[in-house]
Structures are given as C-alpha cells and as structure tokens.
C-alpha positions as semicolon CSV with decimal commas, in nm:
position;residue;x (nm);y (nm);z (nm)
1;X;-1,317;-11,631;-0,718
2;X;-1,515;-11,485;-0,428
3;X;-1,591;-11,595;-0,072
4;X;-1,880;-11,491;0,151
5;X;-1,811;-11,340;0,497
6;X;-1,979;-11,564;0,761
7;X;-2,096;-11,267;0,971
8;X;-2,299;-11,123;0,685
9;X;-2,655;-11,058;0,800
10;X;-2,550;-11,145;1,157
11;X;-2,561;-10,941;1,480
12;X;-2,281;-10,889;1,734
13;X;-2,434;-10,902;2,085
14;X;-2,317;-10,747;2,411
15;X;-2,303;-10,928;2,747
16;X;-2,675;-10,864;2,799
17;X;-2,767;-11,023;2,467
18;X;-2,847;-10,690;2,301
19;X;-2,715;-10,611;1,953
20;X;-2,423;-10,369;1,943
21;X;-2,502;-10,084;1,707
22;X;-2,155;-9,924;1,727
23;X;-1,946;-10,219;1,601
24;X;-1,723;-10,191;1,296
25;X;-1,535;-10,449;1,088
26;X;-1,210;-10,400;0,897
27;X;-1,034;-10,649;0,669
28;X;-0,667;-10,702;0,585
29;X;-0,451;-10,934;0,381
30;X;-0,355;-11,240;0,587
31;X;-0,048;-11,193;0,807
32;X;-0,026;-10,818;0,744
33;X;-0,187;-10,481;0,806
34;X;-0,246;-10,418;0,436
35;X;-0,614;-10,325;0,396
36;X;-0,819;-10,569;0,189
37;X;-1,098;-10,438;-0,033
38;X;-1,435;-10,608;0,031
39;X;-1,758;-10,577;-0,165
40;X;-2,138;-10,578;-0,137
41;X;-2,185;-10,811;-0,437
42;X;-2,036;-11,142;-0,544
43;X;-1,915;-10,987;-0,869
44;X;-1,705;-10,744;-0,662
45;X;-1,827;-10,435;-0,840
46;X;-1,972;-10,251;-0,538
47;X;-1,696;-10,187;-0,280
48;X;-1,769;-10,136;0,089
49;X;-1,598;-9,856;0,282
50;X;-1,285;-9,946;0,476
51;X;-1,493;-9,981;0,793
52;X;-1,807;-10,193;0,747
53;X;-2,089;-10,085;0,980
54;X;-2,413;-10,268;1,070
55;X;-2,767;-10,146;1,001
56;X;-3,012;-10,006;1,257
57;X;-3,082;-10,357;1,391
58;X;-2,713;-10,434;1,442
59;X;-2,685;-10,669;1,143
60;X;-2,381;-10,650;0,918
61;X;-2,453;-10,624;0,542
62;X;-2,350;-10,886;0,289
63;X;-1,971;-10,884;0,255
64;X;-1,780;-11,060;-0,024
65;X;-1,402;-11,104;-0,021
66;X;-1,148;-11,221;-0,277
67;X;-1,076;-11,592;-0,247
68;X;-0,785;-11,679;-0,017
69;X;-0,683;-11,609;0,342
70;X;-0,761;-11,282;0,520
71;X;-0,754;-11,111;0,861
72;X;-1,046;-10,933;1,027
73;X;-1,076;-10,680;1,311
74;X;-1,412;-10,631;1,478
75;X;-1,433;-10,359;1,740
76;X;-1,681;-10,139;1,925
77;X;-1,656;-9,761;1,921
78;X;-1,737;-9,765;2,293
79;X;-1,578;-10,090;2,413
80;X;-1,274;-10,114;2,186
81;X;-1,139;-10,421;2,007
82;X;-1,369;-10,726;2,031
83;X;-1,151;-10,966;1,835
84;X;-0,864;-10,973;1,588
85;X;-0,850;-11,299;1,387
86;X;-0,598;-11,390;1,122
87;X;-0,572;-11,679;0,875
88;X;-0,944;-11,689;0,802
89;X;-1,086;-11,814;0,472
90;X;-0,941;-12,091;0,258
91;X;-0,598;-12,099;0,098
92;X;-0,598;-12,093;-0,280
93;X;-0,474;-12,431;-0,405
94;X;-0,170;-12,420;-0,634
95;X;-0,246;-12,443;-1,003
96;X;-0,099;-12,708;-1,227
97;X;0,180;-12,567;-1,444
98;X;0,027;-12,738;-1,744
99;X;-0,321;-12,868;-1,821
100;X;-0,290;-13,231;-1,936
101;X;-0,613;-13,200;-2,130
102;X;-0,511;-12,874;-2,290
103;X;-0,849;-12,701;-2,242
104;X;-1,103;-12,639;-1,967
105;X;-1,405;-12,874;-1,962
106;X;-1,719;-12,657;-1,941
107;X;-1,936;-12,963;-1,865
108;X;-1,757;-13,001;-1,531
109;X;-1,899;-12,671;-1,401
110;X;-2,245;-12,568;-1,285
111;X;-2,438;-12,396;-1,563
112;X;-2,702;-12,123;-1,556
113;X;-3,032;-12,274;-1,438
114;X;-2,873;-12,568;-1,253
115;X;-3,030;-12,649;-0,917
116;X;-2,853;-12,756;-0,597
117;X;-2,976;-12,837;-0,246
118;X;-2,798;-12,752;0,076
119;X;-2,883;-12,842;0,433
120;X;-2,851;-12,481;0,556
121;X;-3,032;-12,155;0,474
122;X;-2,725;-11,959;0,365
123;X;-2,667;-11,715;0,080
124;X;-2,440;-11,871;-0,182
125;X;-2,223;-11,659;-0,415
126;X;-2,322;-11,724;-0,776
127;X;-2,659;-11,874;-0,676
128;X;-3,002;-11,746;-0,571
129;X;-3,253;-11,916;-0,345
130;X;-3,566;-12,059;-0,506
131;X;-3,788;-11,870;-0,264
132;X;-4,033;-11,695;-0,501
133;X;-3,822;-11,379;-0,477
134;X;-3,718;-11,170;-0,778
135;X;-3,398;-11,093;-0,967
136;X;-3,305;-10,808;-1,198
137;X;-3,030;-10,561;-1,283
138;X;-2,851;-10,341;-1,031
139;X;-3,120;-10,071;-1,046
140;X;-3,421;-10,303;-1,041
141;X;-3,475;-10,328;-0,665
142;X;-3,517;-10,706;-0,693
143;X;-3,595;-10,879;-0,363
144;X;-3,355;-11,177;-0,390
145;X;-3,075;-11,026;-0,600
146;X;-3,050;-10,702;-0,791
147;X;-2,721;-10,710;-0,982
148;X;-2,599;-10,719;-1,339
149;X;-2,458;-11,068;-1,275
150;X;-2,817;-11,204;-1,282
151;X;-2,853;-11,138;-1,656
152;X;-2,788;-11,494;-1,775
153;X;-3,038;-11,642;-1,530
154;X;-3,288;-11,366;-1,610
155;X;-3,275;-11,452;-1,981
156;X;-3,294;-11,825;-1,907
157;X;-3,611;-11,785;-1,696
158;X;-3,771;-11,538;-1,940
159;X;-3,710;-11,760;-2,244
160;X;-3,776;-12,101;-2,083
161;X;-4,085;-12,060;-1,864
162;X;-4,424;-11,891;-1,902
163;X;-4,529;-11,592;-1,696
164;X;-4,726;-11,822;-1,465
165;X;-4,395;-11,971;-1,344
166;X;-4,153;-11,681;-1,388
167;X;-4,367;-11,365;-1,386
168;X;-4,222;-11,035;-1,503
169;X;-4,349;-10,752;-1,287
170;X;-4,509;-10,497;-1,515
171;X;-4,561;-10,753;-1,794
172;X;-4,325;-10,896;-2,054
173;X;-4,196;-10,663;-2,320
174;X;-4,053;-10,723;-2,664
175;X;-3,758;-10,932;-2,544
176;X;-3,582;-11,064;-2,236
177;X;-3,284;-10,833;-2,297
178;X;-3,510;-10,528;-2,320
179;X;-3,689;-10,617;-1,996
180;X;-3,361;-10,673;-1,811
181;X;-3,218;-10,342;-1,936
182;X;-3,541;-10,164;-1,839
183;X;-3,501;-10,278;-1,476
184;X;-3,803;-10,508;-1,470
185;X;-3,777;-10,789;-1,214
186;X;-3,862;-11,152;-1,285
187;X;-3,986;-11,409;-1,034
188;X;-3,775;-11,711;-0,938
189;X;-3,971;-12,040;-0,956
190;X;-4,036;-12,147;-0,599
191;X;-3,929;-12,467;-0,427
192;X;-4,070;-12,362;-0,089
193;X;-4,218;-12,669;0,080
194;X;-4,179;-12,878;-0,236
195;X;-3,997;-13,199;-0,328
196;X;-3,838;-13,243;-0,672
197;X;-3,997;-13,499;-0,903
198;X;-3,952;-13,643;-1,250
199;X;-4,172;-13,565;-1,550
200;X;-4,393;-13,863;-1,628
201;X;-4,259;-13,890;-1,985
202;X;-3,914;-13,718;-1,961
203;X;-3,848;-13,725;-2,334
204;X;-3,993;-14,070;-2,399
205;X;-4,326;-14,250;-2,355
206;X;-4,529;-14,182;-2,039
207;X;-4,457;-14,401;-1,737
208;X;-4,814;-14,347;-1,607
209;X;-4,694;-14,320;-1,247
210;X;-4,823;-13,965;-1,197
211;X;-5,103;-13,988;-1,451
212;X;-5,351;-14,230;-1,609
213;X;-5,384;-14,261;-1,987
214;X;-5,700;-14,410;-2,136
215;X;-5,952;-14,354;-2,413
216;X;-6,247;-14,121;-2,362
217;X;-6,571;-14,098;-2,561
218;X;-6,688;-13,737;-2,586
219;X;-7,013;-13,576;-2,691
220;X;-6,982;-13,221;-2,823
221;X;-7,140;-12,966;-2,589
222;X;-7,192;-13,222;-2,311
223;X;-7,018;-13,265;-1,977
224;X;-7,084;-13,640;-1,985
225;X;-6,806;-13,866;-2,116
226;X;-6,732;-14,237;-2,098
227;X;-6,383;-14,368;-2,016
228;X;-6,257;-14,691;-2,171
229;X;-6,141;-14,785;-1,820
230;X;-6,208;-14,626;-1,480
231;X;-5,897;-14,776;-1,316
232;X;-5,688;-14,512;-1,136
233;X;-5,934;-14,230;-1,204
234;X;-6,055;-14,003;-0,925
235;X;-6,270;-13,695;-0,872
236;X;-6,063;-13,376;-0,898
237;X;-5,815;-13,504;-1,158
238;X;-5,732;-13,269;-1,446
239;X;-5,828;-13,392;-1,794
240;X;-5,603;-13,331;-2,095
241;X;-5,738;-13,438;-2,435
242;X;-5,829;-13,301;-2,777
243;X;-6,163;-13,121;-2,753
244;X;-6,125;-13,057;-2,378
245;X;-6,069;-12,700;-2,251
246;X;-5,764;-12,625;-2,036
247;X;-5,840;-12,651;-1,666
248;X;-6,112;-12,915;-1,707
249;X;-6,134;-13,164;-1,419
250;X;-6,338;-13,472;-1,324
251;X;-6,636;-13,327;-1,136
252;X;-6,800;-13,665;-1,070
253;X;-6,732;-14,030;-1,145
254;X;-6,975;-14,322;-1,154
255;X;-6,823;-14,639;-1,293
256;X;-6,693;-14,548;-1,639
257;X;-6,916;-14,240;-1,669
258;X;-6,731;-13,913;-1,608
259;X;-6,887;-13,574;-1,543
260;X;-6,653;-13,305;-1,674
261;X;-6,627;-12,963;-1,511
262;X;-6,660;-12,805;-1,859
263;X;-6,843;-12,934;-2,167
264;X;-6,657;-13,084;-2,461
265;X;-6,592;-12,845;-2,748
266;X;-6,805;-12,836;-3,061
267;X;-6,710;-13,101;-3,313
268;X;-6,539;-13,322;-3,056
269;X;-6,786;-13,613;-3,053
270;X;-6,616;-13,952;-3,055
271;X;-6,319;-14,129;-2,894
272;X;-6,000;-13,943;-2,798
273;X;-5,689;-14,035;-2,601
274;X;-5,698;-13,860;-2,263
275;X;-5,453;-13,814;-1,976
276;X;-5,569;-13,768;-1,615
277;X;-5,362;-13,647;-1,319
278;X;-5,368;-13,435;-1,004
279;X;-5,118;-13,196;-1,169
280;X;-5,197;-12,945;-1,440
281;X;-4,990;-13,159;-1,677
282;X;-4,727;-13,408;-1,556
283;X;-4,547;-13,380;-1,890
284;X;-4,484;-13,003;-1,859
285;X;-4,179;-12,887;-1,653
286;X;-4,243;-12,685;-1,341
287;X;-4,593;-12,808;-1,261
288;X;-4,693;-12,836;-0,893
289;X;-4,924;-13,102;-0,752
290;X;-5,009;-13,287;-0,434
291;X;-5,067;-13,165;-0,080
292;X;-4,936;-13,241;0,268
293;X;-5,286;-13,315;0,402
294;X;-5,598;-13,486;0,270
295;X;-5,948;-13,556;0,399
296;X;-6,145;-13,870;0,307
297;X;-6,510;-13,854;0,204
298;X;-6,759;-14,138;0,178
299;X;-6,669;-14,165;-0,193
300;X;-6,314;-14,264;-0,091
301;X;-6,426;-14,563;0,118
302;X;-6,430;-14,923;-0,017
303;X;-6,726;-15,017;-0,236
304;X;-6,830;-15,309;-0,008
305;X;-6,939;-15,192;0,337
306;X;-7,191;-15,320;0,598
307;X;-7,543;-15,205;0,507
308;X;-7,595;-15,055;0,851
309;X;-7,899;-15,270;0,943
310;X;-7,965;-15,579;1,160
311;X;-8,246;-15,824;1,079
312;X;-8,406;-16,030;1,361
313;X;-8,636;-16,327;1,272
314;X;-8,885;-16,444;1,540
315;X;-8,984;-16,820;1,543
316;X;-9,336;-16,957;1,612
317;X;-9,411;-16,996;1,983
318;X;-9,690;-17,071;2,232
319;X;-9,836;-16,831;2,476
320;X;-10,075;-16,860;2,768
321;X;-10,418;-16,697;2,727
322;X;-10,694;-16,643;2,986
323;X;-10,998;-16,874;2,968
324;X;-11,335;-16,717;3,043
325;X;-11,580;-16,881;3,284
326;X;-11,878;-17,079;3,159
327;X;-12,219;-16,919;3,196
328;X;-12,382;-16,999;3,531
329;X;-12,746;-17,111;3,533
330;X;-12,974;-16,985;3,806
331;X;-13,329;-16,875;3,854
332;X;-13,668;-17,051;3,831
333;X;-13,695;-17,063;3,455
334;X;-13,350;-17,217;3,406
335;X;-13,211;-16,903;3,245
336;X;-12,837;-16,852;3,256
337;X;-12,607;-16,550;3,250
338;X;-12,230;-16,480;3,247
339;X;-12,049;-16,294;3,515
340;X;-11,808;-16,045;3,344
341;X;-11,433;-16,041;3,413
342;X;-11,430;-16,371;3,592
343;X;-11,176;-16,633;3,484
344;X;-11,193;-17,003;3,509
345;X;-10,820;-17,060;3,444
346;X;-10,572;-17,051;3,158
347;X;-10,521;-17,246;2,837
348;X;-10,241;-17,294;2,581
349;X;-10,273;-17,136;2,236
350;X;-10,049;-17,130;1,924
351;X;-9,959;-16,820;1,723
352;X;-9,798;-16,778;1,375
353;X;-9,446;-16,620;1,341
354;X;-9,475;-16,241;1,346
355;X;-9,224;-16,201;1,057
356;X;-8,869;-16,059;1,038
357;X;-8,801;-15,719;1,193
358;X;-8,533;-15,478;1,067
359;X;-8,342;-15,239;1,295
360;X;-8,118;-14,953;1,177
361;X;-7,768;-14,940;1,328
362;X;-7,598;-14,599;1,364
363;X;-7,235;-14,550;1,242
364;X;-7,186;-14,193;1,361
365;X;-6,829;-14,084;1,439
366;X;-6,823;-13,770;1,657
367;X;-6,509;-13,569;1,595
368;X;-6,435;-13,752;1,270
369;X;-6,355;-13,605;0,930
370;X;-6,010;-13,476;1,030
371;X;-5,729;-13,431;0,776
372;X;-5,452;-13,691;0,758
373;X;-5,086;-13,642;0,660
374;X;-4,953;-13,751;0,321
375;X;-4,591;-13,661;0,401
376;X;-4,304;-13,911;0,376
377;X;-4,002;-13,863;0,606
378;X;-3,830;-13,540;0,494
379;X;-3,519;-13,341;0,593
380;X;-3,548;-12,974;0,504
381;X;-3,289;-12,745;0,346
382;X;-3,263;-12,482;0,073
383;X;-3,279;-12,511;-0,306
384;X;-3,054;-12,277;-0,508
385;X;-3,059;-12,174;-0,876
386;X;-2,732;-12,098;-1,057
387;X;-2,685;-11,749;-1,197
C-alpha cells in the first residue's frame, strides 16, 4: 500500500509570504533515523533522491511513501531546520491470523473504471481525476498521469468508449495494447461542471424522463414529418429513428408537424418509432446534455396571451350645433338677403354612433431577454476514475 505526502505540490513560505526555493525534505522510518525511500509514483517504481527539493516556483513534487508511520525533516539551506515531525501517516492495522472466508472477495474492492467523488481537489493514489486530461505509459508525457500503472484503465477506455469520448492522440491503431506500448495518450472522459445521471433505459424499457418516444410519419427526401403526438416535444431536440440521419434535430414545430434539420432518407416513407431528447442519445453511456443557463423566446411562452389591443365602443349622443339666422327682408321691392356668419342661437341635434375604435397596446420590455439559471443547489468536488 502507498500513501500520498500532504505537502506534494505545495509551497513552503517564509515570514514575508514568499516561497522558499532552498528548502529540502528528508524522510525516515518512524521513531528512528533510518532513511525511508520515497517515490514519484504511486507504484513506487521511480525513487526520489534522499533529499527532495522543490521546483523553481518553490513547490514540492509528488511524493509517495510506503503505508505506515514515518518521520519527516524539512529544512532550509539558509535558515536551518524548519520542523522535525515524527509519527506521521497512519499505522498499519494488524492482519487477522486466519481469513474466516478463506479467500479475498474481489467484489469488495474498487475496480478499474469505477468512479468516486470527493469534496476536495486532491490527487488520489490509484485514481485519476476526470478532468479531460490524458493518461499513458511512463514515456507518453500524459498530462494527468504518465505511468505504466495506467495500463488497465487505458485498455478499459480504449475498448469501451468511442474516440469522441476517449480520444487517442495521433489516432487509434490496431489495438489498445499496441497504442499503449507506442506511448500514445488517451483522453479521460470529463466530469468538469457536470452532474451524474442515469441512462433513460438502463438495460430495460425507456423511462421517458429524459426523452419522448412517439410515432413519426416520414416522407422520403422531405424535411416535413408528422408526429403521432406533440406532447413533450420542443425545437432543438435530437431525433433518433430509422431513416433519420445522425445529428438530425427538430428545426421547427407547429402542432404535430415537425420540420427536420435534415431530410428523411430515401425509402423511408411511412411511420417509424422515434425518440426525441436534448441529448445525443439518452440510451448511450457518456452522453452530455443540458446547460446551466437558458433564454426564453416567444415560442416558449403560453399559447393563450392577451392580443395586445384595446377596443373602445362609443354610444349615440347629442351635440349642440349652431343655428343660422333667418334671411332679413329690406328694401322697396320686398327683397330679402342673408347676412353671413351671423347666428340666431343654438339647437339640439342627434348623431349616430361612430363605431368601435381599436387601439394597439405596446408590450415592450427594455432590458429583457436575459438568460436564466437552470441550476439546482449543488456542492462541488472532484470526480475520480480508478486505474
């Protein structure tokens, strides 16, 4: 068994908060001055020198020790001994003289490819972080772990997942063993910013929680299709069905009529069973879907909304109108004439209703259209993959 030195990748600071570049660490068996061999890898195949020095930034390298108690000296070449601690580590528990079961139970141990979550961001012996880094053999230059102890996990990733999930830099060769021996690195599937979820079918019938299953009538060569039901369908969903090309999505949706992003294949006219989801395929391991933010469009609003207009109906009413003067007679011959623009008084007059008038009401929302969060409450940590 192996333990990980807590000061690995850490700096020792002076009184001014600056990293000491001249510190050294030495290790001994607990309660003695017998030097203890320490290593740069969890498999303990790459020994450190007796004095472990930091890098140019003052950070100690990764240090692995045999399981059990140990003593450490940390000192500065200029300032002398900084500390001398004994009894560090964990004591090895005594073993049972006999195994009541007779044999070890392999199902009680973590296996290659198992995943665990921890609250910290540490480096765990026997595990690698699922951080989209790479693994490979000791000469590969892998970013997360380059060691021969990664072989089992390398083969598991190579044989289990496609290159889109576990890419081999330089391309996959004839076999996983050949690629590992050749020093090619393989990518670790990422869990950065992701939550684990269950496949929608998980070895049985689909639960239809992450997808919608319904019939779809296709027409060969056409992007128009008709769904048996439009319940739980949305623009942007991927479409998986016989006669539908990979990567096809719902480009538009009007009632039961779907516009596909790619036309149906030749010879695919007729009904097929289709699955719709916001993942590539919720029945394939390793798929990623969802987002932390979303933005609503008018298509996402309820179907019944105010029409945005106000109608005003005017009733019949009376109004007062001017009354012209009567002609005035004058002159010898009895002729009469009217004097323009002279009023005698006013009179009442009726008018018919003018009819309903319609006024448009504005619903503008300055500053609107912002993204909203889809995140549930989350506590963050690190996912690890067993070597």
